[in-house]
C-alpha positions, 0 to 999 in steps of 0.5 A: 500500500502506497503512503501518500506524500501528505501523510508522510509530511504530516507524520514527519511534522508530528515527530519534528514538533515532538522533538522540538517540544522535548528540547524546549521543555528540557532547556526550560527545566535547565534554565529554571532549575525546576522539574515542573512549573504546574502542580498538575505536572506532579501533584504529590510533589507539588502539594508538598512544595506548597506546604514547605513554601508556606512554612518558608514564607512564615520563617522568612518573615520571622527571620526578618523581624528578628534580624531588624530587632537584633540590628536595633539592639546592636545600635543600642549596645554601641551607643551605650558603649560609647557613653560608657567609654566617655564616662570612664575617660572623664573619671580615670583621666580628666578628674584625676588630672584636675585633682593634681595639685600641680594643675594650674588655672590654664590646665584646669580650664583646658580639662573643663573644655574637654569635659564640656565637649564630651558632655555634648557628645553624650547628648548626641549619643543619647538621641541616637536613632535606628531608622525612625526609632530613638534607641534610648527614647522608650516609646518616643517616636516623633522627637528626640527624647533628650533636650536642654532646658532654659538653664541648661539642665537636661530634660527627658521628654520635656521633664527635668531628669533631676525631678524624675522618680521611679514608682516601684509598685506601678513600674513607671517613671514620674515627675516628682513635681506634678506626680504625672507619669513621664510621657512616651516612656512605655516599654516596647515589646516584640514578638520573636516567636516565643509565644507572646500573650496579652493581659487586656491591652498590656503585654505579659513581659515574660512572653515577649522580648523587650526591645526598648531602653529608657534613657533614664535607666541608662543615663540616670535620673533624680538626685541623691540624699545630698542633692547631687544629680544621678544623671551623668550629663548633669554630673559632667556639667557640675564637674566642669564647673567644679574644675573651673572654680578649683572646688576639689570637694565638689569635684570629688563628690560628683566624681563619686556619683559618676562612678556609681552611674557608670557602674549602673551603665555597665550593668545595662551593657551586660543585660543588652549583651545577653539579649544580643547573644540570645537574638544571635542564637535565634537568628542563626537557628532561623537561617538554618531552618530557611536553608532546610526549607529551600533544600526540601523545595529543591528535593521535591521539584529540583532537577537532576543536573546529570539527567537533564544534561543527558536529556539535552544531548539525546534531544539534540541527537533525535532532532538532528536525526529527524531532520536528516530523515526529512531530507531524504523523504521530503522535497528540498523546498520544504526542508529548506523552509523547515530548517 
């Protein structure tokens, strides 16, 4: 039985289209690195990929949150360390030199000027921002928490730091003159995946991560029984005045209080160091989970490089063979067009 030319051409074109389709599919898999692009291509693997990708998306969101908090805490820690370095320098170098009997008026004024500059540095550090967040501002978001009053005294959220007391029972700072709580000084908590819980509108502190620091607990507030400021900025202001006036008794009194304030700051540094280490551990664990999820996705839908390379070679061979066959059974004009 004689096969018509039309049937021959139709069969040839069918084989050619199949060969080109397989070649294109193989090239697409190699380019994308995926075995399939629709769930219907592999329902079992596709369903698992969807489940893993859902877990991956949640983990990546969790990771981004922890990373941002960790970076903010690192900024806070660096700020505290910078302030601590200044205070140590004032006590161990500047005050010691000022107490030296051989220091003349010119020398004392030079030391006082250095302390004034360092005090201004502390004010800048106290208003350090991470993004839009003041790292020592409690819940302050719109304005620098620390400013200077008309007499040069330090204010925290517009309240003189020397007039601030802490309510141990209710757990908040308040203005000793008015009795009102200090505004915008509420703690800020973040959910880092340890199961945050609420009591009404308040966060249960042991179920969340406290990511804010009040500048009052870092720089100090209130006055001692002798009326000496417990705030390091104000202490440096009085130390500067004592050095200029050659008042060694006052200098020693404020230096003693400065040492106590520095010790409290060191305790805060220890606390934030433990927090950043904790966040580092969580962040590393989340990175490992993300890597694991990506590996699972690749296992379910990733290609076998060696297998696809073999498929590519075979596809090229088949395509060339079909074209060679066509050159023997089809008119040259049609083969020239197909090529």
